[in-house]
N, C-alpha and C positions, 0 to 999 in steps of 0.2 A: 504494500500500500504506500501511497505517496507520503512524503513528509510535509507537514504543514506547520507554519507558524500559527500558534493557537490564538494569539492576541494581536489585533490590529491596534497601533498606537491610538489611544483615546484622542490625542490632540489633533489627529487628522480628521476626526469625525464630528466632534460636537463642540460648540462654543456657547455656553450658557452662563447666565448670571450666577455667580457663586454666592450671592448674598440675598437674592430675592426670595419671596415666599414660595412654598411648595403648594401644589394643588391639594385639596382636601382628600383624605382617604388613602394617601400613598403608604406603601409598606405593608398592606394587608395581604391576605391570601389571594392567589390567582383567581380572577373572576372573568365573566363574559366580557369580551372586548367590543361587542357589537355596538354598544352605545357610544363608546369612545370613537370607534371607526366612523359612526354617523356624524360626529361633530367635526371630524377632520375633513378638510377640503380634499376632493379627489385628486389623485396625482396627475399632474399635467406634464408630459414629457418635454414640452417646449419651454417650460418656465426657466430652467437654469440657463439654457442657451440664450434665451431672450435677455436674461439678466446680464450675462457676459456681454452681449452685443450692446445693450444699453450703456453699460459703463465704459466699454471701449469707445462708443460714440462720445460720451461725456469727456473722456480723456482727450480725444482729438480736438474737441471744442475748447477745452480748458486744460491744456497740458501742464500748467503751472499751479494747479490747485491740488493740495495734498489729499483732500477727501476723495476725489475721483480715483486717484491711484490706489488709495487704501481700500475703497469699495470694490475696485476691479480685482485686487488681490483676493478679496473674499469670494468674489464670483468665480474666479479660477479654481479656488480650493473646493467650492461647492461642485464645480464641474468634475474635478478629480474624484470626488466622492462617488459621483454617478458612474464614471467611466473607467476609473483606475488608471487614467493616462498620466504618466509621470511628467510629461511635458507641461501639463497644467500646473504642477508644483514649480516647475522652472519659471513659467510665466508669472505665477503668484509671487515668487521671490523677486522678480524684476520689478513688478508693480509696487510691492511693499517697500523695497529699497528706494524707489523713486519718491514714494510718499514720505519716507523718513528724511530724504534729502531736502524736501520742501518744508517739512516741519520736524526738525530733529528732536525737539524737546516735548515731552508729554504726549507723544503720539503712541499711546499704549496699544491701541488696536492694530496699527500697522506693524508694530514691533512683535506682537503676538502672532500675526499672520506670517511674518518673516520666519519666526521660529517654526511654525507649522510647515511652511513650504520647505525649509531645510530638512525637517524631520521626514517629510514625504520623499525626499531624495536620499535618505539614509546618510545625510551629512551630520551625524550625531554630535561630534564635538562642537561644530559651529552652532547647531541648534541649542546645545546646552548653554553655550556662552550667551546667546540671545535670550534664552528663557530666563537665565539668571538676571539679565538686565530688566526683563519684564517684572520679575518678582521684587526687584528693588522699588518699583513703582506701585505694584499691587501685590501684597503678600499672598493673596489667594492664588496667584499664578505659580506658587510653589508646587501646585499640582502638575503644572506643565513641566517644571523642573523634574519632579519625581518621575513623570512619564519618560522623559529622555534618559534619566539616570537608569531606569529599568532597561531601556533598550541597550544601554552600554554595559549592562551586567553589574551595575553598582547598587546592590540591594540595600546596603546600610544607608548609603547617601539618599536613595529614593525614599526610604522610610523616614529619614530625618527631614527631608523636604516636605513630605506629606504632613508630618507633625507640625511643621512651621506654618502650613497654609492656614490653619485656624478656621477651616470650613466645617459645616455640619457633616459628620461622617456618613449621614444618610442622603447627602446630596448626590444627584445622579452621577456627576463626575467622580466624586470620592468613592462611590460604590464600585466603579470599574477598577480603580486602583486597589481597593480592598480585595477585589476578586483576584487581581494579579498577585498580590502579596499572599493570599491564601493558597493560590496554586503553587507558588514558590515554596510554601511551607508544607506542601503535601496535603493540604486540607481541601480536597477537590469538592467535597459536598458544600463546604463553606463558599468556595469560589462560585459554584453554581447558584447558591442561594443569593449571593450579592448580584450576580448577573441577572437573575430573574427579577430581583427587586428593581434594578435599574431599568429593565425592559418595561415593568409596570409603570414606572415614573414616565418613561418616554411616551407610553401610550396616552398618559394623561396630559402631556404637553402638546396641545392640539396645534400650536403654531410652529412646532418643530418640523423641519423639512422631512419629507417622506423617507428619503434615503438614510437619514440619520436614525429615525425611529426603527426602520427595518434593520439597521446595523445591530441594534441591541438584541433583536430576536435572532439574528444570524449568529451572534456570539453564543447565545444560549444553545442554538441548534448545533453549531460546530462542537461545542463542549460535550453535549450529549452524544453526538455521533462518535466522537473520539473515545467515549467511554463504552461504546457498543450499545447504547440505548437508542437504537435506530428509529424506532417508531416515534418516540418523543422528539428526537432531533428532527425528523422529517416534518412533524407538525410545526415545530418552531420555524423551520426554513420556509414552509409554505405560508405561514403567517407573515413572514417578512415579504414574500412575493405578493401577498394580497395588499400590503401597504405600498410597496415599491416594486412594480412588475418587472423592472429591468435589473433587479438586484442579482448581478452575476455571482456574488458571494453566496447567496442563498442557493442559486442553481448549482454551484460547485458543491455545496453541502449535500444537496440531493443526489448529485452524481456520486459522491463518496459513499453515502449510505447504500446506494445501489451496488457499488463496487464491493462493499463488505458482504452484501448478500449474494454476490456473484451474478447479478442481473446486468450483464454486459451491454445488452441493447439499450437498457434504461440509462446506463452510464453514458453511452454515446449520445443519446437524445438530450440529456441535461448538459453534458459537457459541450456539445455543439452550441447550445443556447447560451451557455456562459461565455464562450469564446466570441460569439457574435456580439454579445453585450459588452465585452471587454477583451480586446485582443491581447491585453497584458495580464492575463490570468495564468500564471505558471502552474497552479494546481490543476486547473481544468485541462490544460494541455497534457500534463503528466497522466491524468486519469484517462484522457482520450487515447493516449499512446498505449496504456495498459489494456484498455478495453478492446482496441482494435487488434492488439496482439492476441488476446484471449479468444477473439472471434476468428483468428486465422488470417486477418487482413494485414499482412506484414508491411506492404507498401504504404498503406494509410498510417500504420503505427509509426513508421520511419518518418513520414511527412510531418506528423505531429511532434516528433522528437526534434526534427530540424527547426520547426517553429519555436520550440522551447529553447533550443540552443541560440537561435537568432535573438530571441528576447533577452536571454541572459547576457549575451554579448553587447546588446544595444544599450543596456543600462547596468554597467558595472556597479558593484556594491549592492544594488537593490536585490538582484536575483542571484548573487553569488552562492549563497547558502542553499537555495533551492536547487540550483544546477549541480553543485558539488554533491549533494546527497542523492539526487536523481542518478548521477553518473556512478556513484559508489553502489547504489542499490542494483544497478544494472551492468556493472563492470564495463563501463564505457569511459573513455577519456580520463583514465585514472590519474595520470600525471597532472592534468589541468585541475581535476577535482581536488587533489591534495594541495596544490598551490593555492587554490581559492579558499580552501578551509583554513590554511595557515594565515592567509591574508585577512580573512574574516575575523580570526582570533586576535589579530593585531588591532582591529577596530573595536571589537566588542569582546568582553570577557564573561558573557553570560553562559549558562550551562549548555544552551543550544550550540554555541560555538565550539565548546569542548567536545560535545557529542559529534558534531560534524567532523572535527579533526580526528577523533577516535575512529570513526567509521571509515573515513577515506584512507587513513593510514593503515587500518586493518586490511582493507581491500587491496591496498597497494603492496601488502606484504611487509609492513614495518611494525611488527608486534610490539617492540619496546615503545615506540611513539604512540601507538594506539593505546597501550596499557596506561601510559602516563596521562594521556588525555582523558581516558575513562575514569581514572582515579580522581582527576580534578573535577570532572562532571559529577561524580558521585558525592562530592561535598554538598551540593544542593541539586540533586538529580532532577532533570525534567520529568514531570509525572505524565509520561506518555508511553504507550505500549511499544511504539517504535524504538524509543531509546532503550528500553529494557531488553528488546530483542537484539539490538546492537551489543549491549552489555553482555548478554548471554553468549553470543558468538565469540566475542573477544575473550571472555573468561574461559569458555570451553576450549578454545584453541591454546590457551596458556596452561591447560591442565587443571584449572580450578573448577572441577565438576560440581561440587556442592554449591559454590557461589553461582555457577551458571544455572543450576536448577532453581535457585531462589529467584534469580532474575527472570527466568521463564515463567515462574509462578506469578511474579508481580505483573509481567506483561499480560498474562491471561486474566488476572484480577482487574487490571485497568480496562481491558477490552477483550472479551471472550472470543471475538472474531479474529484476533490478530494471528493466532496460530494456524488459521485456515488460509490466510492471505499468502499468495505466491508472488515472488518478485517477477518483474517483467521479463528479463532475459534468462535468469537462472533460478528456477523456483527453489532449489535447494541451497542457495548461497548463504542463507542465514540459519540454516538448520543445525 
């Protein structure tokens, strides 16, 4: 099964007041969302593009006004949320920087959008520097700092920033970070609880953009699917699609649930829809490659792999880890995969980076490097079945059979479907 980053950075997705009141009734049990759906304006696929065009026009008419550039940056970020296009983050960066040139002091919104645009390009150190500047102007922006610190693998620094933010811990933004902390601590039930509470709040915020509301449900869905709770995860992803019909992330979740079930025609159907909605969806491309291989359509599988490779090379940094793990899973381009994993670890020191290095080094036949990276990852292990399958293979090859058995049991506990999953090229590679 494909590797997936389980968490999309919060700061790419939602910008809400951190001090305003909450709608009544938040934080209770899950209930019928039909009333809330009725209060929300129907999704209009033209709205975001029209907003971009509007602010582009305003910038042309008033190129020396900071507000126009600031709002254009926000429109580009909204467009990226819909399409996943990294170039929108580049455009947002340009617009935000221009706004800050025109109004260097007190331009908190432009500064925040600059940080988000850098985060969207995986330029984490730069994003962190800008986020810290925002936090000096608005302490609540420590949540933004915490988000970037987590991406860099700085767990203690992230928790420190969260504590300094001084926001209600049940605020929708705070809940997402609490879910990430819980996941890092191995409290997967707690992580799911916070994600569900955030999704309930998003449903109540009727002015929140559709793609943002849908994102919260997608996160619930992906988390459930990764735990093997496929029926519940499918419901959450379909809920997201009912809110935002073009949600490629929800389509990818449905494709993965079908893959765990071995329903390869269904994987192709949802994977194709996801790629049509966003050509920059590496997870959907990987799932399509796997599905076509399972269906015996080798040429089509190779075509999807070429698309994934082109995407990875088009946006270095952003898809390096995806491509490295895909190559390692399938014994392809192992020299490149190992080089990318090493490079990724230079940028980020999170457990996922150590996992990627361990797996690529193992597949390249470097057991000492693989074992060292695995030991580092195990200090705060990623709570994913794929990680523990990697750990099992590395430990078994090193002759640590008892430990390998424990890793296998943990993988099965996290997702009972994982032991049924076969790798694309060599089904026995991780056995």
